[in-house]
DOKOLLUM-791010 format. One record per residue (C-alpha): residue in one letter; x, y, z. Coordinates in steps of 0.25 Angstrom, whole numbers, padded with zeros to 4 digits, always signed. Example, Ala and Ser with C-alpha at 12.3 -4.5 7.8 and 13.67 -1.06 7.14 Angstrom:
REM DOKOLLUM-791010
A+0049-0018+0031S+0055-0004+0029
This chain:
REM DOKOLLUM-791010
X+0065-0195-0123X+0061-0182-0125X+0059-0175-0112X+0051-0163-0109X+0061-0154-0102X+0056-0140-0102X+0043-0133-0103X+0043-0118-0108X+0032-0109-0110X+0032-0096-0116X+0021-0084-0115X+0019-0070-0121X+0013-0058-0113X+0007-0055-0125X+0001-0066-0129X-0004-0072-0115X-0013-0083-0120X-0002-0091-0126X+0009-0100-0121X+0019-0108-0127X+0026-0120-0123X+0039-0127-0126X+0044-0140-0122X+0058-0144-0122X+0062-0159-0122X+0075-0167-0120X+0078-0169-0134X+0078-0155-0136X+0066-0151-0143X+0055-0140-0139X+0040-0142-0142X+0030-0130-0143X+0016-0128-0137X+0007-0117-0135X-0007-0115-0129X-0015-0103-0127X-0024-0096-0116X-0021-0096-0102X-0005-0096-0106X-0001-0093-0091X-0010-0104-0085X-0005-0114-0096X+0011-0109-0091X+0007-0112-0078X+0002-0125-0081X+0013-0130-0091X+0025-0126-0080X+0018-0129-0066X+0009-0140-0069X+0014-0147-0081X+0029-0146-0083X+0032-0153-0070X+0025-0165-0075X+0029-0163-0090X+0044-0160-0088X+0051-0173-0091X+0042-0179-0098X+0044-0187-0112X+0038-0176-0123X+0035-0188-0131X+0023-0193-0122X+0014-0183-0129X+0001-0190-0126X+0005-0195-0112X+0008-0180-0108X-0005-0175-0115X-0013-0185-0107X-0007-0181-0095X-0009-0166-0097X-0023-0168-0101X-0029-0178-0092X-0027-0174-0078X-0035-0176-0066X-0044-0165-0068X-0046-0166-0084X-0048-0154-0094X-0057-0154-0105X-0055-0139-0108X-0043-0132-0114X-0038-0126-0100X-0025-0123-0095X-0020-0138-0093X-0026-0142-0107X-0018-0130-0114X-0005-0134-0106X-0005-0148-0110X-0009-0143-0124X+0004-0134-0126X+0013-0146-0120X+0007-0155-0130X+0008-0146-0141X+0024-0146-0138X+0025-0160-0137X+0019-0162-0150X+0029-0152-0155X+0041-0160-0149X+0034-0173-0155X+0035-0167-0169X+0048-0162-0167X+0053-0176-0162X+0048-0182-0175X+0051-0170-0183X+0038-0169-0189X+0027-0159-0187X+0017-0162-0177X+0006-0166-0187X+0015-0176-0192X+0019-0181-0177X+0003-0182-0176X+0002-0192-0187X+0004-0183-0199X-0003-0173-0207X-0018-0174-0212X-0018-0164-0222X-0006-0155-0230X-0012-0141-0224X-0022-0135-0214X-0033-0126-0219X-0033-0113-0210X-0043-0103-0206X-0040-0090-0199X-0046-0085-0187X-0048-0072-0187X-0041-0067-0174X-0031-0055-0173X-0017-0054-0169X-0018-0057-0154X-0031-0064-0153X-0032-0073-0141X-0018-0071-0136X-0018-0059-0128X-0029-0065-0119X-0041-0055-0123X-0052-0057-0131X-0053-0048-0143X-0067-0043-0147X-0068-0036-0160X-0075-0022-0160X-0079-0013-0171X-0068-0003-0167X-0057-0015-0168X-0046-0013-0178X-0037-0024-0184X-0024-0026-0178X-0017-0030-0191X-0022-0036-0204X-0025-0050-0197X-0033-0044-0186X-0044-0054-0191X-0053-0053-0178X-0056-0039-0182X-0059-0041-0196X-0069-0052-0195X-0077-0043-0185X-0074-0030-0195X-0074-0036-0209X-0075-0051-0209X-0076-0052-0225X-0064-0044-0227X-0056-0054-0218X-0061-0065-0225X-0056-0060-0237X-0042-0057-0232X-0042-0071-0226X-0045-0077-0240X-0034-0069-0246X-0025-0077-0237X-0029-0089-0239X-0037-0092-0228X-0050-0100-0230X-0057-0100-0216X-0058-0089-0205X-0063-0089-0192X-0071-0078-0184X-0078-0075-0171X-0087-0062-0173X-0097-0068-0162X-0087-0068-0150X-0090-0052-0146X-0105-0057-0145X-0103-0066-0134X-0100-0059-0121X-0113-0051-0119X-0119-0063-0117X-0110-0073-0113X-0111-0079-0127X-0125-0084-0124X-0133-0074-0133X-0129-0068-0147X-0139-0058-0152X-0144-0058-0167X-0137-0044-0168X-0124-0049-0163X-0126-0062-0171X-0126-0054-0183X-0114-0047-0180X-0107-0060-0178X-0112-0066-0192X-0106-0053-0199X-0093-0057-0201X-0097-0071-0206X-0107-0064-0216X-0096-0054-0221X-0086-0066-0224X-0096-0072-0232X-0100-0059-0239X-0085-0057-0242X-0080-0071-0246X-0092-0081-0247X-0088-0095-0244X-0073-0093-0248X-0069-0093-0233X-0073-0102-0221X-0078-0094-0208X-0076-0100-0194X-0084-0095-0182X-0079-0095-0169X-0087-0093-0157X-0076-0094-0146X-0085-0102-0136X-0093-0089-0133X-0107-0093-0134X-0118-0101-0128X-0126-0111-0135X-0137-0101-0142X-0128-0090-0146X-0119-0100-0152X-0131-0107-0159X-0135-0095-0164X-0122-0089-0169X-0120-0103-0177X-0133-0103-0183X-0131-0090-0188X-0116-0093-0193X-0124-0104-0202X-0126-0095-0214X-0111-0091-0216X-0105-0104-0217X-0096-0104-0205X-0086-0116-0204X-0087-0118-0190X-0091-0111-0177X-0081-0113-0168X-0083-0114-0153X-0097-0109-0152X-0100-0113-0137X-0094-0107-0125X-0092-0123-0120X-0086-0130-0132X-0085-0144-0125X-0100-0143-0123X-0103-0155-0133X-0118-0154-0131X-0119-0139-0133X-0111-0139-0145X-0118-0152-0152X-0130-0143-0151X-0125-0131-0156X-0119-0140-0168X-0134-0147-0170X-0140-0133-0171X-0131-0126-0181X-0125-0128-0196X-0112-0122-0191X-0101-0131-0189X-0096-0131-0174X-0081-0130-0171X-0074-0133-0157X-0065-0132-0149X-0052-0124-0148X-0055-0123-0133X-0057-0137-0129X-0046-0146-0122X-0043-0160-0123X-0050-0172-0131X-0063-0174-0124X-0071-0162-0127X-0068-0163-0141X-0073-0179-0141X-0085-0174-0133X-0089-0163-0144X-0087-0174-0156X-0094-0184-0149X-0107-0176-0146X-0106-0170-0162X-0103-0155-0156X-0092-0150-0167X-0089-0150-0181X-0076-0146-0181X-0065-0148-0170X-0057-0137-0166X-0044-0139-0157X-0033-0130-0151X-0020-0138-0149X-0017-0128-0138X-0029-0131-0130X-0034-0144-0132X-0021-0152-0128X-0012-0150-0139X-0010-0161-0149X-0011-0174-0141X-0026-0169-0138X-0027-0162-0153X-0025-0174-0161X-0035-0183-0152X-0046-0171-0154X-0043-0171-0170X-0044-0187-0170X-0057-0184-0163X-0061-0175-0174X-0057-0184-0184X-0066-0195-0178X-0078-0186-0179X-0074-0181-0192X-0074-0167-0187X-0064-0156-0192X-0053-0151-0183X-0048-0138-0183X-0036-0133-0174X-0037-0121-0167X-0026-0109-0167X-0030-0095-0163X-0019-0095-0152X-0004-0097-0155X+0006-0101-0165X+0010-0115-0159X-0005-0120-0158X-0008-0115-0173X+0004-0123-0177X+0000-0136-0168X-0015-0134-0173X-0009-0135-0188X-0002-0148-0185X-0015-0154-0179X-0022-0149-0192X-0012-0154-0201X-0014-0167-0194X-0028-0170-0190X-0037-0176-0200X-0049-0167-0200X-0042-0154-0198X-0048-0144-0207X-0041-0129-0202X-0031-0124-0193X-0033-0110-0186X-0024-0100-0189X-0025-0084-0185X-0018-0077-0197X-0016-0064-0188X-0007-0071-0178X-0001-0080-0189X+0003-0067-0195X+0009-0061-0183X+0012-0065-0169X+0012-0081-0172X+0024-0078-0179X+0032-0071-0168X+0031-0084-0160X+0032-0096-0167X+0043-0100-0179X+0032-0107-0188X+0018-0105-0191X+0008-0112-0201X+0009-0108-0215X-0003-0105-0222X-0005-0106-0236X-0019-0103-0243X-0027-0105-0229X-0019-0119-0227X-0008-0120-0215X+0003-0128-0221X+0009-0141-0213X+0021-0138-0204X+0034-0145-0207X+0042-0143-0195X+0043-0153-0183X+0032-0153-0173X+0024-0139-0173X+0032-0133-0182X+0034-0121-0176X+0043-0115-0164X+0043-0103-0154X+0052-0092-0161X+0064-0089-0153X+0060-0074-0154X+0047-0077-0146X+0055-0084-0136X+0064-0071-0135X+0053-0063-0132X+0056-0054-0119X+0041-0055-0115X+0040-0070-0116X+0036-0078-0103X+0044-0092-0102X+0042-0101-0093X+0050-0116-0091X+0048-0128-0084X+0059-0139-0084
């Protein structure tokens, strides 16, 4: 037996979107998990709703626990608090499984499909997403450091592309259209705004030609007409994909219609929870690239099934991370294992700074390729110095 004895969560006031979970078991192991957004609500769900049922369970029964947490009487199809709570538990359970076997999770899942994984740099800043506030860049914004890439892509995307190539990155993701969505609720984009949104893509191609792949993120901010206008305009710039173009990414009919009317590949979606939405999107020919976030979709237990669906439909897989270091390590494990995985997302600003303050190990990237982990489980732990922070909010259930 490997009985779950304790759930322990950690939150930081200066990173209010993030929560970390440790599961302690009777055989002396500690499994680590992480999820993102609504951290206080997830904390409440974990301790008040799930801990009374989970404590005392055999941590080896990962699939049974996953099914219980993800198929309640009122089912969940999106990545709400309950799904994120199930995700953080599942990641920690798979961390425990790898530790018990003495192998990385990608081996526990069945072994690696590749020796290393290409990465792309999401051009965010140092605190992107984690402080609970949206950041839109204007002309007056100044970079907060050498890797404040969100400022860089809005001000000089060509120079940013050169910088990434110099560091070995061969792909990048930007979102210059976001700032034009609020004025119409995303349902209208004017020709002048469209031209301004296209400018970074033009500058990248003028500066480095086809030496770098460029992804466009639309963050589910747009309606069908404006999304189509953007996608068709991007066709001239050979973008690798347009990500989450519509405001409802589980709307397979609308996505399939969009995909039929543009040559730009459609990617989705980090926002979806559980297996069923991906099944419907793929069955209706609505996606070119499958993106999942293990901290949002249900953890490895759901993630490996979504990866199998992508394989069955001959679609590439791309794990998401623009959130936290544990999710990044989890995504890398999935990308190493999943047969159709093509990229792991990284943010060089956070890799170089605060991710290092939280965990003991992060992916090693050489010439744009993330190297496989060798330590058992996730391959990382929360740092002792992190756990000793005086502002850390810790809660336990036994």
